[in-house]
C-alpha positions in Angstrom: 157.4 97.1 50.6 154.8 99.7 51.7 156.0 103.2 51.8 154.7 106.0 54.0 153.1 107.5 50.8 151.2 104.3 50.1 149.9 104.2 53.7 148.8 107.8 53.5 147.1 107.2 50.1 145.2 104.2 51.5 144.1 106.2 54.6 142.8 109.0 52.4 140.9 106.5 50.1 139.4 104.9 53.2 138.0 108.2 54.3 136.6 108.9 50.8 134.8 105.5 50.7 133.4 104.7 54.1 132.9 101.1 54.9 129.5 99.9 56.2 131.3 98.5 59.3 132.6 102.0 60.2 129.2 103.7 59.8 127.5 105.0 62.9 124.5 102.9 64.0 121.1 104.1 63.0 119.2 106.1 65.6 116.9 103.9 67.7 114.8 106.5 69.3 111.2 106.1 68.5 109.2 109.3 67.9 106.0 107.5 68.9 107.7 105.8 71.9 109.0 109.0 73.3 105.7 110.8 73.2 103.8 107.7 74.4 106.1 107.5 77.5 105.1 111.1 78.4 101.3 110.6 78.0 100.4 106.9 77.9 96.7 107.6 78.3 96.7 109.3 74.8 97.7 106.0 73.1 95.1 104.3 71.0 95.7 100.7 69.9 95.5 98.9 66.5 93.7 101.0 63.9 93.8 100.7 60.1 95.8 103.1 57.9 92.7 104.3 56.2 91.0 105.2 59.5 94.1 107.3 60.5 94.1 109.4 57.3 91.4 111.7 58.8 93.3 112.1 62.0 96.4 113.0 60.2 94.5 115.5 58.1 93.2 117.2 61.3 96.8 117.8 62.5 97.7 118.9 59.0 95.0 121.6 59.1 96.3 122.7 62.5 99.8 122.9 61.1 98.5 125.1 58.3 97.0 127.6 60.8 99.0 130.6 62.1 101.5 129.9 64.8 103.5 127.1 63.2 107.1 127.9 62.9 108.4 124.4 62.6 106.6 121.4 61.0 108.2 117.9 61.2 106.9 115.0 59.1 107.8 111.4 59.1 106.3 109.7 56.0 105.9 105.9 56.3 105.5 105.4 52.5 108.5 104.9 50.2 109.4 107.5 47.7 108.4 111.2 47.2 105.6 112.9 49.1 102.1 112.8 47.6 101.3 116.0 45.6 98.6 117.1 48.0 100.8 116.7 51.0 103.7 118.5 49.2 101.3 121.4 48.5 100.4 121.6 52.1 104.0 121.7 53.2 104.8 124.4 50.6 101.9 126.5 52.1 103.5 126.1 55.5 106.8 127.3 54.1 105.1 130.3 52.4 103.7 131.1 55.9 107.3 131.3 57.2 107.5 127.9 58.8 110.6 125.7 58.5 109.3 122.3 57.2 111.3 119.0 57.5 110.1 115.8 55.9 111.8 112.4 56.4 110.9 109.1 54.8 112.2 105.9 53.3 113.6 106.5 49.8 112.5 110.1 49.9 114.4 112.3 47.4 116.9 114.6 49.1 116.1 118.3 48.7 117.6 120.8 51.1 117.2 124.3 49.6 119.8 126.6 51.2 117.3 129.5 51.3 114.6 127.2 52.8 112.2 128.2 50.1 110.7 124.8 50.2 110.3 121.8 52.5 113.5 120.1 53.5 113.2 116.5 52.4 115.7 113.7 53.4 115.6 110.0 53.1 115.6 107.9 56.2 118.3 105.2 56.4 117.1 101.7 55.7 117.9 100.6 59.2 116.3 103.5 61.0 113.4 102.6 63.2 111.4 105.6 62.0 110.7 103.7 58.7 107.8 102.0 60.7 106.4 105.3 62.0 104.2 108.1 60.8 104.3 111.5 62.3 103.3 115.2 61.8 104.2 117.7 64.4 103.2 121.4 64.3 105.4 123.5 66.6 105.6 127.2 67.5 106.1 129.5 70.5 102.4 129.0 71.4 101.7 125.8 69.6 102.3 122.1 70.2 100.3 119.4 68.4 101.3 116.0 67.1 99.9 113.1 65.2 102.0 110.0 65.9 101.6 106.4 64.8 103.7 103.2 64.8 103.1 100.3 62.5 102.5 97.0 64.2 101.9 93.6 62.5 98.1 93.9 62.8 97.5 97.7 62.4 98.7 101.0 63.8 99.1 102.3 67.3 98.5 106.0 67.3 98.0 109.2 69.3 97.2 112.8 68.8 98.6 115.0 71.6 98.9 118.6 72.6 101.0 117.8 75.6 104.0 120.0 75.5 106.4 117.5 76.9 105.3 114.7 74.6 105.5 116.9 71.5 108.9 118.2 72.6 110.2 114.7 73.1 108.9 113.6 69.7 110.3 116.6 67.9 113.7 116.1 69.5 113.7 112.4 68.4 113.1 113.5 64.7 115.7 116.3 64.8 118.4 113.9 66.2 118.4 112.4 62.7 119.5 115.7 61.1 121.9 117.5 63.4 123.6 119.1 60.3 120.5 121.2 59.7 120.9 122.8 63.2 117.1 122.9 63.8 115.6 123.1 67.3 112.2 122.7 68.7 111.0 126.3 69.3 110.7 127.4 73.0 107.3 127.7 74.4 106.2 131.2 75.5 104.9 131.2 79.1 
């Protein structure tokens, strides 16, 4: 015979150990897709990863310049950030930018004082695991490098369109509502 205490104990244990079937579905919003919908003419088709490294570095340089108050990175590679990219992100933080990096199997590091980049792993079933992005945002700045892995290469774009960058930034921040980050408003 099950008592009220047993039912209560079972309910508490169920809350402590969530079951996969009760877990919220992974976000399906594509960072690349949201921006591409805003400016389809900026999309370039099927390029190799090596060819995109220089394009990524151009946006990284822009993010390091003054005016960046929020930098958002989606890393397509598993594991921690490469040391050179980690150094760049730390320089952005030193310049008073909030920096968020997401990636598959990325180590979780969310310093309360925001003295370093906020790094969080993406869920295995998140569609962003097939995307690569760097957004530099500020009151007078909007620039984004966005790419999506396809079977035979990467579709990509670099855009300064404020609507496209806003949409892409929002798609990233939807993954981390607990951080209470917002895309900074543009000055007119």
